[in-house]
BAROMAR-816546 format. One record per residue (C-alpha): residue number from 1; chain; y, z, x. Coordinates in pm, whole numbers. Layout:
! residues N
<num: NUM	cadena: A	c2: Y	c3: Z	c1: X>;
...
This chain:
! residues 326
<num: 1	cadena: A	c2: -979	c3: -4669	c1: 880>;
<num: 2	cadena: A	c2: -1355	c3: -4713	c1: 843>;
<num: 3	cadena: A	c2: -1588	c3: -4500	c1: 636>;
<num: 4	cadena: A	c2: -1492	c3: -4363	c1: 297>;
<num: 5	cadena: A	c2: -1162	c3: -4190	c1: 228>;
<num: 6	cadena: A	c2: -1028	c3: -4017	c1: -83>;
<num: 7	cadena: A	c2: -658	c3: -3952	c1: -12>;
<num: 8	cadena: A	c2: -440	c3: -4183	c1: 202>;
<num: 9	cadena: A	c2: -345	c3: -3923	c1: 462>;
<num: 10	cadena: A	c2: -406	c3: -3876	c1: 834>;
<num: 11	cadena: A	c2: -379	c3: -3593	c1: 1083>;
<num: 12	cadena: A	c2: -69	c3: -3737	c1: 1253>;
<num: 13	cadena: A	c2: 153	c3: -3763	c1: 946>;
<num: 14	cadena: A	c2: 20	c3: -3484	c1: 722>;
<num: 15	cadena: A	c2: 259	c3: -3194	c1: 657>;
<num: 16	cadena: A	c2: 109	c3: -2867	c1: 525>;
<num: 17	cadena: A	c2: 240	c3: -2694	c1: 217>;
<num: 18	cadena: A	c2: 525	c3: -2445	c1: 263>;
<num: 19	cadena: A	c2: 275	c3: -2163	c1: 198>;
<num: 20	cadena: A	c2: 145	c3: -2246	c1: 546>;
<num: 21	cadena: A	c2: 489	c3: -2274	c1: 704>;
<num: 22	cadena: A	c2: 574	c3: -2109	c1: 1037>;
<num: 23	cadena: A	c2: 797	c3: -1852	c1: 865>;
<num: 24	cadena: A	c2: 506	c3: -1687	c1: 681>;
<num: 25	cadena: A	c2: 420	c3: -1324	c1: 752>;
<num: 26	cadena: A	c2: 51	c3: -1413	c1: 715>;
<num: 27	cadena: A	c2: 13	c3: -1776	c1: 823>;
<num: 28	cadena: A	c2: -347	c3: -1778	c1: 701>;
<num: 29	cadena: A	c2: -503	c3: -1583	c1: 415>;
<num: 30	cadena: A	c2: -875	c3: -1654	c1: 381>;
<num: 31	cadena: A	c2: -1068	c3: -1978	c1: 419>;
<num: 32	cadena: A	c2: -1116	c3: -2050	c1: 49>;
<num: 33	cadena: A	c2: -758	c3: -1989	c1: -61>;
<num: 34	cadena: A	c2: -618	c3: -2173	c1: 241>;
<num: 35	cadena: A	c2: -830	c3: -2482	c1: 187>;
<num: 36	cadena: A	c2: -739	c3: -2493	c1: -183>;
<num: 37	cadena: A	c2: -367	c3: -2465	c1: -105>;
<num: 38	cadena: A	c2: -392	c3: -2780	c1: 105>;
<num: 39	cadena: A	c2: -634	c3: -2962	c1: -127>;
<num: 40	cadena: A	c2: -397	c3: -2909	c1: -420>;
<num: 41	cadena: A	c2: -104	c3: -3012	c1: -202>;
<num: 42	cadena: A	c2: -296	c3: -3322	c1: -93>;
<num: 43	cadena: A	c2: -357	c3: -3410	c1: -458>;
<num: 44	cadena: A	c2: 19	c3: -3387	c1: -522>;
<num: 45	cadena: A	c2: -16	c3: -3063	c1: -721>;
<num: 46	cadena: A	c2: 176	c3: -2735	c1: -682>;
<num: 47	cadena: A	c2: -51	c3: -2451	c1: -563>;
<num: 48	cadena: A	c2: 226	c3: -2197	c1: -631>;
<num: 49	cadena: A	c2: 171	c3: -2242	c1: -1004>;
<num: 50	cadena: A	c2: -190	c3: -2126	c1: -967>;
<num: 51	cadena: A	c2: -119	c3: -1788	c1: -805>;
<num: 52	cadena: A	c2: -115	c3: -1549	c1: -1107>;
<num: 53	cadena: A	c2: -461	c3: -1427	c1: -1003>;
<num: 54	cadena: A	c2: -306	c3: -1236	c1: -712>;
<num: 55	cadena: A	c2: -232	c3: -945	c1: -950>;
<num: 56	cadena: A	c2: -611	c3: -894	c1: -988>;
<num: 57	cadena: A	c2: -669	c3: -761	c1: -638>;
<num: 58	cadena: A	c2: -873	c3: -442	c1: -615>;
<num: 59	cadena: A	c2: -994	c3: -208	c1: -343>;
<num: 60	cadena: A	c2: -1366	c3: -274	c1: -350>;
<num: 61	cadena: A	c2: -1474	c3: 32	c1: -148>;
<num: 62	cadena: A	c2: -1536	c3: -152	c1: 179>;
<num: 63	cadena: A	c2: -1269	c3: -425	c1: 156>;
<num: 64	cadena: A	c2: -975	c3: -547	c1: -48>;
<num: 65	cadena: A	c2: -1080	c3: -827	c1: -283>;
<num: 66	cadena: A	c2: -1150	c3: -1151	c1: -97>;
<num: 67	cadena: A	c2: -919	c3: -1323	c1: -342>;
<num: 68	cadena: A	c2: -977	c3: -1681	c1: -461>;
<num: 69	cadena: A	c2: -827	c3: -1931	c1: -700>;
<num: 70	cadena: A	c2: -1028	c3: -1883	c1: -1022>;
<num: 71	cadena: A	c2: -1190	c3: -2214	c1: -1108>;
<num: 72	cadena: A	c2: -1101	c3: -2174	c1: -1475>;
<num: 73	cadena: A	c2: -732	c3: -2147	c1: -1377>;
<num: 74	cadena: A	c2: -750	c3: -2470	c1: -1177>;
<num: 75	cadena: A	c2: -900	c3: -2643	c1: -1478>;
<num: 76	cadena: A	c2: -638	c3: -2508	c1: -1719>;
<num: 77	cadena: A	c2: -342	c3: -2601	c1: -1498>;
<num: 78	cadena: A	c2: -453	c3: -2914	c1: -1318>;
<num: 79	cadena: A	c2: -749	c3: -3058	c1: -1507>;
<num: 80	cadena: A	c2: -979	c3: -2996	c1: -1210>;
<num: 81	cadena: A	c2: -1345	c3: -2912	c1: -1261>;
<num: 82	cadena: A	c2: -1536	c3: -2759	c1: -971>;
<num: 83	cadena: A	c2: -1913	c3: -2771	c1: -974>;
<num: 84	cadena: A	c2: -2188	c3: -2688	c1: -728>;
<num: 85	cadena: A	c2: -2325	c3: -2996	c1: -555>;
<num: 86	cadena: A	c2: -2704	c3: -3010	c1: -550>;
<num: 87	cadena: A	c2: -2815	c3: -3080	c1: -192>;
<num: 88	cadena: A	c2: -3156	c3: -3237	c1: -132>;
<num: 89	cadena: A	c2: -3063	c3: -3509	c1: 119>;
<num: 90	cadena: A	c2: -2828	c3: -3471	c1: 414>;
<num: 91	cadena: A	c2: -2494	c3: -3313	c1: 332>;
<num: 92	cadena: A	c2: -2308	c3: -3614	c1: 466>;
<num: 93	cadena: A	c2: -2507	c3: -3850	c1: 241>;
<num: 94	cadena: A	c2: -2413	c3: -3648	c1: -67>;
<num: 95	cadena: A	c2: -2053	c3: -3620	c1: 51>;
<num: 96	cadena: A	c2: -2026	c3: -3998	c1: 81>;
<num: 97	cadena: A	c2: -2149	c3: -4044	c1: -277>;
<num: 98	cadena: A	c2: -1892	c3: -3799	c1: -416>;
<num: 99	cadena: A	c2: -1605	c3: -3939	c1: -213>;
<num: 100	cadena: A	c2: -1683	c3: -4288	c1: -341>;
<num: 101	cadena: A	c2: -1666	c3: -4148	c1: -695>;
<num: 102	cadena: A	c2: -1321	c3: -3999	c1: -630>;
<num: 103	cadena: A	c2: -1435	c3: -3640	c1: -584>;
<num: 104	cadena: A	c2: -1369	c3: -3407	c1: -293>;
<num: 105	cadena: A	c2: -1663	c3: -3211	c1: -147>;
<num: 106	cadena: A	c2: -1598	c3: -2850	c1: -42>;
<num: 107	cadena: A	c2: -1857	c3: -2751	c1: 218>;
<num: 108	cadena: A	c2: -1938	c3: -2424	c1: 393>;
<num: 109	cadena: A	c2: -1968	c3: -2508	c1: 762>;
<num: 110	cadena: A	c2: -1983	c3: -2330	c1: 1097>;
<num: 111	cadena: A	c2: -1638	c3: -2284	c1: 1253>;
<num: 112	cadena: A	c2: -1808	c3: -2300	c1: 1594>;
<num: 113	cadena: A	c2: -1774	c3: -2680	c1: 1562>;
<num: 114	cadena: A	c2: -1424	c3: -2698	c1: 1407>;
<num: 115	cadena: A	c2: -1161	c3: -2781	c1: 1672>;
<num: 116	cadena: A	c2: -876	c3: -2641	c1: 1461>;
<num: 117	cadena: A	c2: -1020	c3: -2291	c1: 1517>;
<num: 118	cadena: A	c2: -972	c3: -2322	c1: 1893>;
<num: 119	cadena: A	c2: -905	c3: -1982	c1: 2049>;
<num: 120	cadena: A	c2: -1068	c3: -1799	c1: 1758>;
<num: 121	cadena: A	c2: -1411	c3: -1939	c1: 1669>;
<num: 122	cadena: A	c2: -1438	c3: -2291	c1: 1814>;
<num: 123	cadena: A	c2: -1722	c3: -2291	c1: 2067>;
<num: 124	cadena: A	c2: -1701	c3: -1911	c1: 2069>;
<num: 125	cadena: A	c2: -1841	c3: -1765	c1: 1747>;
<num: 126	cadena: A	c2: -2052	c3: -1875	c1: 1452>;
<num: 127	cadena: A	c2: -1837	c3: -1806	c1: 1146>;
<num: 128	cadena: A	c2: -1885	c3: -1972	c1: 807>;
<num: 129	cadena: A	c2: -1580	c3: -2133	c1: 655>;
<num: 130	cadena: A	c2: -1502	c3: -2379	c1: 376>;
<num: 131	cadena: A	c2: -1362	c3: -2726	c1: 444>;
<num: 132	cadena: A	c2: -1250	c3: -2996	c1: 203>;
<num: 133	cadena: A	c2: -1380	c3: -3338	c1: 315>;
<num: 134	cadena: A	c2: -1131	c3: -3619	c1: 260>;
<num: 135	cadena: A	c2: -1253	c3: -3886	c1: 502>;
<num: 136	cadena: A	c2: -1606	c3: -3944	c1: 627>;
<num: 137	cadena: A	c2: -1735	c3: -4207	c1: 869>;
<num: 138	cadena: A	c2: -2095	c3: -4123	c1: 951>;
<num: 139	cadena: A	c2: -2146	c3: -4425	c1: 1176>;
<num: 140	cadena: A	c2: -1843	c3: -4334	c1: 1390>;
<num: 141	cadena: A	c2: -1930	c3: -3960	c1: 1364>;
<num: 142	cadena: A	c2: -1586	c3: -3865	c1: 1236>;
<num: 143	cadena: A	c2: -1460	c3: -3650	c1: 949>;
<num: 144	cadena: A	c2: -1107	c3: -3578	c1: 821>;
<num: 145	cadena: A	c2: -1094	c3: -3239	c1: 650>;
<num: 146	cadena: A	c2: -869	c3: -2976	c1: 500>;
<num: 147	cadena: A	c2: -914	c3: -2633	c1: 657>;
<num: 148	cadena: A	c2: -703	c3: -2322	c1: 707>;
<num: 149	cadena: A	c2: -337	c3: -2423	c1: 730>;
<num: 150	cadena: A	c2: -363	c3: -2801	c1: 750>;
<num: 151	cadena: A	c2: -552	c3: -3128	c1: 775>;
<num: 152	cadena: A	c2: -770	c3: -3198	c1: 1078>;
<num: 153	cadena: A	c2: -1033	c3: -3428	c1: 1225>;
<num: 154	cadena: A	c2: -1371	c3: -3362	c1: 1385>;
<num: 155	cadena: A	c2: -1579	c3: -3617	c1: 1574>;
<num: 156	cadena: A	c2: -1860	c3: -3673	c1: 1820>;
<num: 157	cadena: A	c2: -2075	c3: -3376	c1: 1910>;
<num: 158	cadena: A	c2: -1868	c3: -3146	c1: 1689>;
<num: 159	cadena: A	c2: -1937	c3: -3377	c1: 1394>;
<num: 160	cadena: A	c2: -2308	c3: -3356	c1: 1475>;
<num: 161	cadena: A	c2: -2285	c3: -2977	c1: 1490>;
<num: 162	cadena: A	c2: -2109	c3: -2951	c1: 1154>;
<num: 163	cadena: A	c2: -2380	c3: -3157	c1: 984>;
<num: 164	cadena: A	c2: -2680	c3: -3011	c1: 1174>;
<num: 165	cadena: A	c2: -2749	c3: -3337	c1: 1359>;
<num: 166	cadena: A	c2: -2777	c3: -3185	c1: 1708>;
<num: 167	cadena: A	c2: -3128	c3: -3194	c1: 1863>;
<num: 168	cadena: A	c2: -3140	c3: -2813	c1: 1872>;
<num: 169	cadena: A	c2: -3062	c3: -2799	c1: 1497>;
<num: 170	cadena: A	c2: -3301	c3: -3065	c1: 1373>;
<num: 171	cadena: A	c2: -3638	c3: -2982	c1: 1227>;
<num: 172	cadena: A	c2: -3570	c3: -2610	c1: 1199>;
<num: 173	cadena: A	c2: -3732	c3: -2464	c1: 887>;
<num: 174	cadena: A	c2: -3512	c3: -2154	c1: 903>;
<num: 175	cadena: A	c2: -3186	c3: -2348	c1: 852>;
<num: 176	cadena: A	c2: -3080	c3: -2345	c1: 485>;
<num: 177	cadena: A	c2: -2878	c3: -2611	c1: 310>;
<num: 178	cadena: A	c2: -2512	c3: -2502	c1: 300>;
<num: 179	cadena: A	c2: -2332	c3: -2415	c1: -21>;
<num: 180	cadena: A	c2: -2137	c3: -2721	c1: -138>;
<num: 181	cadena: A	c2: -1901	c3: -2775	c1: -431>;
<num: 182	cadena: A	c2: -1721	c3: -3086	c1: -545>;
<num: 183	cadena: A	c2: -1391	c3: -3132	c1: -726>;
<num: 184	cadena: A	c2: -1368	c3: -3359	c1: -1029>;
<num: 185	cadena: A	c2: -1031	c3: -3464	c1: -1167>;
<num: 186	cadena: A	c2: -1123	c3: -3468	c1: -1534>;
<num: 187	cadena: A	c2: -785	c3: -3439	c1: -1708>;
<num: 188	cadena: A	c2: -417	c3: -3498	c1: -1629>;
<num: 189	cadena: A	c2: -243	c3: -3199	c1: -1469>;
<num: 190	cadena: A	c2: 20	c3: -3006	c1: -1658>;
<num: 191	cadena: A	c2: 377	c3: -3065	c1: -1548>;
<num: 192	cadena: A	c2: 723	c3: -2912	c1: -1572>;
<num: 193	cadena: A	c2: 768	c3: -2669	c1: -1865>;
<num: 194	cadena: A	c2: 406	c3: -2701	c1: -1979>;
<num: 195	cadena: A	c2: 290	c3: -2601	c1: -1629>;
<num: 196	cadena: A	c2: 526	c3: -2303	c1: -1621>;
<num: 197	cadena: A	c2: 423	c3: -2183	c1: -1967>;
<num: 198	cadena: A	c2: 52	c3: -2214	c1: -1888>;
<num: 199	cadena: A	c2: 100	c3: -2031	c1: -1559>;
<num: 200	cadena: A	c2: 285	c3: -1745	c1: -1732>;
<num: 201	cadena: A	c2: 5	c3: -1723	c1: -1990>;
<num: 202	cadena: A	c2: -245	c3: -1686	c1: -1704>;
<num: 203	cadena: A	c2: -28	c3: -1417	c1: -1546>;
<num: 204	cadena: A	c2: -41	c3: -1216	c1: -1868>;
<num: 205	cadena: A	c2: -418	c3: -1257	c1: -1889>;
<num: 206	cadena: A	c2: -468	c3: -1141	c1: -1531>;
<num: 207	cadena: A	c2: -233	c3: -846	c1: -1577>;
<num: 208	cadena: A	c2: -426	c3: -736	c1: -1885>;
<num: 209	cadena: A	c2: -743	c3: -692	c1: -1682>;
<num: 210	cadena: A	c2: -607	c3: -590	c1: -1345>;
<num: 211	cadena: A	c2: -760	c3: -278	c1: -1186>;
<num: 212	cadena: A	c2: -551	c3: 38	c1: -1173>;
<num: 213	cadena: A	c2: -477	c3: 244	c1: -863>;
<num: 214	cadena: A	c2: -619	c3: 3	c1: -605>;
<num: 215	cadena: A	c2: -402	c3: 114	c1: -314>;
<num: 216	cadena: A	c2: -426	c3: 482	c1: -405>;
<num: 217	cadena: A	c2: -804	c3: 456	c1: -381>;
<num: 218	cadena: A	c2: -776	c3: 281	c1: -44>;
<num: 219	cadena: A	c2: -545	c3: 556	c1: 80>;
<num: 220	cadena: A	c2: -781	c3: 830	c1: -34>;
<num: 221	cadena: A	c2: -1059	c3: 663	c1: 164>;
<num: 222	cadena: A	c2: -842	c3: 589	c1: 470>;
<num: 223	cadena: A	c2: -933	c3: 904	c1: 672>;
<num: 224	cadena: A	c2: -1296	c3: 786	c1: 670>;
<num: 225	cadena: A	c2: -1183	c3: 446	c1: 796>;
<num: 226	cadena: A	c2: -1009	c3: 610	c1: 1090>;
<num: 227	cadena: A	c2: -1328	c3: 797	c1: 1182>;
<num: 228	cadena: A	c2: -1522	c3: 471	c1: 1181>;
<num: 229	cadena: A	c2: -1257	c3: 285	c1: 1381>;
<num: 230	cadena: A	c2: -1250	c3: 562	c1: 1641>;
<num: 231	cadena: A	c2: -1624	c3: 522	c1: 1696>;
<num: 232	cadena: A	c2: -1633	c3: 142	c1: 1708>;
<num: 233	cadena: A	c2: -1517	c3: -120	c1: 1962>;
<num: 234	cadena: A	c2: -1214	c3: -345	c1: 1922>;
<num: 235	cadena: A	c2: -1434	c3: -630	c1: 1791>;
<num: 236	cadena: A	c2: -1512	c3: -422	c1: 1484>;
<num: 237	cadena: A	c2: -1142	c3: -354	c1: 1429>;
<num: 238	cadena: A	c2: -1067	c3: -727	c1: 1407>;
<num: 239	cadena: A	c2: -1326	c3: -763	c1: 1130>;
<num: 240	cadena: A	c2: -1189	c3: -455	c1: 954>;
<num: 241	cadena: A	c2: -831	c3: -582	c1: 978>;
<num: 242	cadena: A	c2: -924	c3: -921	c1: 832>;
<num: 243	cadena: A	c2: -1106	c3: -776	c1: 534>;
<num: 244	cadena: A	c2: -864	c3: -491	c1: 466>;
<num: 245	cadena: A	c2: -510	c3: -548	c1: 587>;
<num: 246	cadena: A	c2: -494	c3: -927	c1: 593>;
<num: 247	cadena: A	c2: -642	c3: -957	c1: 245>;
<num: 248	cadena: A	c2: -397	c3: -699	c1: 112>;
<num: 249	cadena: A	c2: -89	c3: -833	c1: 290>;
<num: 250	cadena: A	c2: -158	c3: -1203	c1: 243>;
<num: 251	cadena: A	c2: -235	c3: -1154	c1: -125>;
<num: 252	cadena: A	c2: 99	c3: -984	c1: -187>;
<num: 253	cadena: A	c2: 290	c3: -1239	c1: 17>;
<num: 254	cadena: A	c2: 141	c3: -1511	c1: -205>;
<num: 255	cadena: A	c2: 236	c3: -1306	c1: -510>;
<num: 256	cadena: A	c2: 595	c3: -1291	c1: -385>;
<num: 257	cadena: A	c2: 594	c3: -1668	c1: -336>;
<num: 258	cadena: A	c2: 465	c3: -1710	c1: -690>;
<num: 259	cadena: A	c2: 752	c3: -1501	c1: -825>;
<num: 260	cadena: A	c2: 991	c3: -1718	c1: -626>;
<num: 261	cadena: A	c2: 837	c3: -2026	c1: -791>;
<num: 262	cadena: A	c2: 884	c3: -1866	c1: -1134>;
<num: 263	cadena: A	c2: 1247	c3: -1801	c1: -1050>;
<num: 264	cadena: A	c2: 1283	c3: -2170	c1: -968>;
<num: 265	cadena: A	c2: 1134	c3: -2248	c1: -1310>;
<num: 266	cadena: A	c2: 1402	c3: -2047	c1: -1488>;
<num: 267	cadena: A	c2: 1254	c3: -1695	c1: -1495>;
<num: 268	cadena: A	c2: 1521	c3: -1438	c1: -1406>;
<num: 269	cadena: A	c2: 1516	c3: -1073	c1: -1300>;
<num: 270	cadena: A	c2: 1229	c3: -1105	c1: -1052>;
<num: 271	cadena: A	c2: 1416	c3: -1051	c1: -725>;
<num: 272	cadena: A	c2: 1336	c3: -680	c1: -691>;
<num: 273	cadena: A	c2: 970	c3: -734	c1: -763>;
<num: 274	cadena: A	c2: 949	c3: -1025	c1: -518>;
<num: 275	cadena: A	c2: 1114	c3: -809	c1: -250>;
<num: 276	cadena: A	c2: 854	c3: -538	c1: -311>;
<num: 277	cadena: A	c2: 580	c3: -799	c1: -258>;
<num: 278	cadena: A	c2: 722	c3: -867	c1: 87>;
<num: 279	cadena: A	c2: 739	c3: -493	c1: 147>;
<num: 280	cadena: A	c2: 361	c3: -473	c1: 99>;
<num: 281	cadena: A	c2: 298	c3: -787	c1: 307>;
<num: 282	cadena: A	c2: 513	c3: -670	c1: 597>;
<num: 283	cadena: A	c2: 385	c3: -313	c1: 567>;
<num: 284	cadena: A	c2: 23	c3: -428	c1: 593>;
<num: 285	cadena: A	c2: 108	c3: -632	c1: 905>;
<num: 286	cadena: A	c2: 286	c3: -333	c1: 1063>;
<num: 287	cadena: A	c2: -8	c3: -104	c1: 984>;
<num: 288	cadena: A	c2: -245	c3: -355	c1: 1141>;
<num: 289	cadena: A	c2: -45	c3: -346	c1: 1466>;
<num: 290	cadena: A	c2: -36	c3: 35	c1: 1460>;
<num: 291	cadena: A	c2: -411	c3: 55	c1: 1412>;
<num: 292	cadena: A	c2: -476	c3: -201	c1: 1684>;
<num: 293	cadena: A	c2: -286	c3: 13	c1: 1933>;
<num: 294	cadena: A	c2: -466	c3: 325	c1: 1813>;
<num: 295	cadena: A	c2: -810	c3: 168	c1: 1849>;
<num: 296	cadena: A	c2: -723	c3: 28	c1: 2191>;
<num: 297	cadena: A	c2: -605	c3: 367	c1: 2317>;
<num: 298	cadena: A	c2: -857	c3: 571	c1: 2114>;
<num: 299	cadena: A	c2: -561	c3: 781	c1: 2008>;
<num: 300	cadena: A	c2: -495	c3: 811	c1: 1634>;
<num: 301	cadena: A	c2: -176	c3: 961	c1: 1497>;
<num: 302	cadena: A	c2: -23	c3: 1008	c1: 1153>;
<num: 303	cadena: A	c2: 2	c3: 691	c1: 944>;
<num: 304	cadena: A	c2: 159	c3: 857	c1: 640>;
<num: 305	cadena: A	c2: 496	c3: 682	c1: 670>;
<num: 306	cadena: A	c2: 338	c3: 337	c1: 681>;
<num: 307	cadena: A	c2: 104	c3: 416	c1: 393>;
<num: 308	cadena: A	c2: 391	c3: 558	c1: 187>;
<num: 309	cadena: A	c2: 591	c3: 240	c1: 238>;
<num: 310	cadena: A	c2: 305	c3: 14	c1: 128>;
<num: 311	cadena: A	c2: 219	c3: 233	c1: -169>;
<num: 312	cadena: A	c2: 579	c3: 232	c1: -295>;
<num: 313	cadena: A	c2: 590	c3: -146	c1: -276>;
<num: 314	cadena: A	c2: 251	c3: -179	c1: -441>;
<num: 315	cadena: A	c2: 358	c3: 37	c1: -735>;
<num: 316	cadena: A	c2: 695	c3: -139	c1: -769>;
<num: 317	cadena: A	c2: 530	c3: -480	c1: -788>;
<num: 318	cadena: A	c2: 257	c3: -407	c1: -1038>;
<num: 319	cadena: A	c2: 467	c3: -166	c1: -1244>;
<num: 320	cadena: A	c2: 748	c3: -418	c1: -1270>;
<num: 321	cadena: A	c2: 515	c3: -701	c1: -1369>;
<num: 322	cadena: A	c2: 339	c3: -480	c1: -1624>;
<num: 323	cadena: A	c2: 667	c3: -385	c1: -1787>;
<num: 324	cadena: A	c2: 781	c3: -745	c1: -1810>;
<num: 325	cadena: A	c2: 463	c3: -941	c1: -1878>;
<num: 326	cadena: A	c2: 188	c3: -690	c1: -1949>;
């Protein structure tokens, strides 16, 4: 394979992490978490160990926290340092330099040119998203990249679009350099018991500073959300659902998976809390479907039962974790 490549993988043989398996309630979470799940998996590391941050989620007033792996957690667990990459030449030129040095570039690109978003954004909508570049062949106009729930390839005109090489994109003073990070593997990753102990220490740290009453505050604000949804088209609902219900549900599904990993590491007594995580994840998905029907029909009913179910699960999860690890 020509060009420069970091990890010896290809699109035909790559298998995503189980967190992106077909049995997930929320197959995708958000672009940054999803790409990191697969980058860690590609590096041979266990992303499940780095999920204590999921207890931090808050209701931010207009969305549930767009949750991300904290960079300090990745450094503590896996010896990874993430820094901003200064861009003053072409992005692909900088990416080549970092790949040759054994570092993976993480680049914000336009999903309009990413074939793996077919049916959602590809050639339909301009949506920024983060990809992890693993293979780059500028001469052949081909890139292998981590994105969403797997590992993919882009080539030809799509490659040109990603890197602003199309005639319509060139020479435009109003096009900013994208935000780019790069991943340095500075220290050996923790393993086995040391990894479990460090992960539990992070869980306690995150619990100590988690916000209180996040879902209760969302619920108090929910009648205003319904008024807005009633006045807006379905396109607005999809944006609302991504930033509210998917972020809530996917976060708690990841939290449940984390508790399952802890159980596999010898921690007992977590089954009830893990089940409550799934209660929130499934409840958020059910509420999303209910709201979609309501917006489509412009007929809004009583959502109290669904909200009660999610709130009970939310309180069971965080109360149980507080009692045990807080």
